[in-house]
N, C-alpha and C positions, 0 to 999 in steps of 0.2 A: 683630415684625412690624411695619412704620411705619403712625403714624398714621389714622383713619377720616376725621378733617373736611382734613387738611391734602394741599393737591396734596402728590403726588413730581416731582421733578425729575434726571434724569441731563443730566449735563453731563458727555466725552467731554476729555481734556487736563486736565482740572480742576484740576490742584493746583499751578500754574504763568501766570503773563501773563493773558489774555481767558480763557479757563479759570476762573481761581484766583477775579476780579474776576467773570465772573459768577457762580462760583456765593456767592461772599458777597450777592449782590446779590439773589436768591435764596432767600438763607438770608432776608432784615434783611424780603423780605417774604412770612415766613414756609411757603416751601415744608421742603417735606424734599428734603434733593438727597445725591444719590447721586455723589460725586466718581465716575469715570471712570477708572485710573489706571495705568500699569507699578508703578512704581515707593511703596512703602503707602508707604517712610520718609517722599517728598520727600509724598503722597497725608497722612497721616496728620500733618506738620506742618501743612502746610493748614487738615483742620481744625481746630486747635486754636487757629490763627490767627482761625476764623469764630467759635468758643467765643469766642475774647478779643476780639472785635465785635462779635459776638453770642450773648449767654449766652445766650439758651432755642436758639440753632440744630441743628436737627433737620440731621448733615449723619454720613453714613457714608463707608467706602471696600468700592469694589471693583475686583478688579483686572482690568485689560481692555489684550491690548495688538492694536490695528486689521490688522496682516499675518499674524496667526496664529491661522487659524481656528477652530482648538476650544478660543482664546483667548474667543473670542469668543460662540463658541456660548453654551460655563459660563461664563460671561457674563449671558448671558442670564438660565442655567441658574437662576442665584444670587438674580438681582434677582428671580424670580420667587418665589422663595422667603423672600423676607426685604421685602418689599415690596409689599403691599396692592395698591396700584396703583400706576398711573401714567398723566400730568397731561404734560409735557415733557419733550420728546427733544433735548439740545443739539448735534449732532455740528461739535466744536472743534473736537479735535485737528486735528495738522498739523503737515508739515514740510516746509518751502523751502531749496532752496540747495545738497544733501548733495551730493556727487561721488557722480558716478554707482554705484547700489547696485541690486543684483535680490537681490528678497527670497528665505525658500527656497520662494514660489510663480508660481515665473517670475518675475515683471514686475518692472519699477519702481519705485520703494523710493514715492517721490511721489506714483503713482496708484490706489497700493494700496494706502496709511494713508489718502490723505485720499480720498477715494472710494469704492475695491470694499469696503473693512473699512466706511465707514458705510453703505455700501450692504447688507452682509450684516447689521449690525449690526439697519440699523431693516424689515428684511423678520422678523427674527429675535423682534424688540421688535411689530412690529403691531399683534398679535392681543391685547398687552398698552391699547396705545394705542385701539384699537377699542373706543369708548365712547358709549352713550349723551345724557352733557357733551361741549364742545368741548374736543379733545388738543393736543397740537402738534409736529409736525414742523421743527424751524430748523435748517437746516444754514448753516453758516457759508464762507463764499466770500471772494474778496481784489478786490481791483481788478484785479487779477493778470488773473484772468478776464473783466475788459470785455476785456485788452487787444485788440487787432484782430486779432494774429499769434497769439492764445488760439482753441485748435482741437484738438479729436479725431482725431486721429492715428492711423489705424485700420490705412493699414497699417504704422505702426513706430511701437505704442507706449511703447515701451521705450529710443524713440530711437538705434539700432544706431547707431555711428560719425556720429552728429549730435546729442551732446548736449551741447553746448557749444556749440550757435548758439542766434541769434533772441536777445532783449532782451537788455540789458545792465547790470548792477543790482546796484551796490554790487561787483562786479571777483563777483557769488556764477559756479555753473556752474550747468546744468540749471536753467533761468528759465521757457524754453519749457517743457522736459515741466511744471512747473508752474502755468503759466497752461491749460498741459490737465485737467492734476488739477483748478482752480477753477474752471475751466468746467464742465467734470464737476460739481461743484457743481451748480450751478445749473440747469444741462440736468434731474439729477437729480429738484432739486425740481417742474421744471416738470410736469414730465410722472408725480410724483408725488401733484399738485396735478391734475392734469386725472382722474387714475387716481382717485381721492379721493371728488369733483365726480360721476363714470361712475354712480357702486357708493351715489350717496347716504350718502358715511363724516363723520362729526364729527369728523375728521382734519383741519389746518395743517396741509403743508406753505410753508415760510417758509422764503426764503432773504436772508440777512445781509452784510454786510461791516464793518469795522472803521473805515475809514479808512486810512493811515500810521500807525500804531498803532507805540511801543517794546513788541518781546517777543521773547519766548523762542528766535524767529522769526530769531530775529537769532543763534542760537548760530552759524553756519555761516561767517557774516563774518569775515571780518579782526580778527584780534587788537584793530591801530587803529582799525579804523572799531566796533569794540566799546568801548575805553578812550574817544572821543573821540564817544559815542552822549549820555553824562548833558551836556555841553556842548550837541551838531547839537540838540539837540527842546528847545533854547531858544531857538534863530533859526531854524527850522527849519517847516513847516505838519505838523510828527509831535506825537503826541499818547501820553497816557499811558495802559498796561493800560485804569483803569480807568472812562477816559473812553471807548478806543475799545470794552470793555463793553457801556458803553450804547446803541448800537447791537444788541445781541445778548437785552438784557433789551426791549426796546421788541421786539423779534420773539419774543421770547418770552410775556410778559403784556401787551404794549399792545393793551384792550381796541376801538383800530380798525382793526389792521391786519387783513390777508385774506389771503390765501392766493393762495401765487403773490409776494406781496409783495416787492419786494426793498429794506432795510432799510438802508439807512448811514447815514455826516457828510454835512451836506448845507448844508457849508460849502462853497469856493474848490477844487476839482476831485473835490467828495469827503472828502480829505485829510484833515481837523476837520473840527467843528462841529454842533450837534443831532442826532441823531437821525430823519431820520423816509423818504422814499418817496423810492429810486432809481430810475432807467433801467432796465431787464436791457438787455446787449451783446442783439444783432438778432441771434446765433445762437439764443437764451431764444426767440426763435417762430419757431423750425424742429422744429415741430412731428413732421418724419422725420426727424430728428438727432437729438434726443431718444428718441425709441421707441428708434433704431440701437440708439445706446450704453446702453438699461434691457437690449435682450437682450444684448447684449457683452457686459454686466454679468453677466444669469443665467449667462450661460453661460461666461464664468471663472469664478465663483464654483461653479458646480452644481447648479445651484439656481434655483425659480420661485418671482417674486416675484408674485404673488396676490394684487387688490382683487377 
C-alpha cells in the first residue's frame, strides 16, 4: 500500500520526456509517483533513473494503454488495490503527427489517445480524487490547442479525406487533428472545472502546456530534423523536457494555482520562459462547445461522467 503520509500522483506517459521530468519533480517534492505507461521495460528504466537521483523516491509502474478501454479500466482497478490515496492526476501522455491511424475504437489516433483515453481515465479515478482536501487533475495541452485553426470537427472527427490539410509543422501530417485533440484537452478542463464548482468538489482542474519543448513527440518527424534537433535547440526558442515540465509541476503543485488556470511558459510567444498564467483561447470560453464535447465524449465511450 502507498504511504499514508505522502501525496500520491499518477502521471501518464511517464517514462520519457515531459512525463519523466514531471515524475522526477513530483518525487523530489515527496510524492509517491505512479508511472502509467505502455512499456514496462521503459517504465522500470525510468524508475531506476528517478531513484538514482532521488534515493528515497517512492515510484512504481502500472501498465496503461490509452486507446485500450479495458487497459484503462484495469489500471483504475489496480491503482485502487495498490495505493490508498490519490491526490494528483497528470494527464500527460500524447501522440503528435503520426500517419493517419484509426484505432481499434474506430477513431483517429490523436483524438482517441490524447483526449478520450484521458477522459475515461479521469472518470474512473474521479471518486478517488473526490476528497475533503484539495486534489488536482492536470490536463496537458499544447500551443496547438491555441491555434486559430484548432476546433472540434464534430462532422468529421477522424479527418476522412482531409487529414493532411491544415497547419504545416516540420512536415508532420495530421496537425489539424492534433490541434483538435489539444483544444479538446482545454475544453475538457473548462467543463470539468465548472462541474466541480457546481457540485462543491475540492477537485481542482487545471490545464497546462510546456511551450516549445524538445520531447519524444518529435518521433514522427523526419530523420533529418531529429538529427538536427540538438543543434536547433541551441539556436531556437526550444526548451529541454526538464524546462518544459516546470509548467506541469506548477500546475500540479503550485500553491497559487486556481481551477481553470492555463499554466505555461511566459516568455516570447509562450515558447520558453518561467511558468505562469497564460491566456486561454477564445473557444475555451464557449460554454456550449465545452458541454457538447463532454456529451460527445460520453457517447463515444459509452459512459456517464456525472459529478
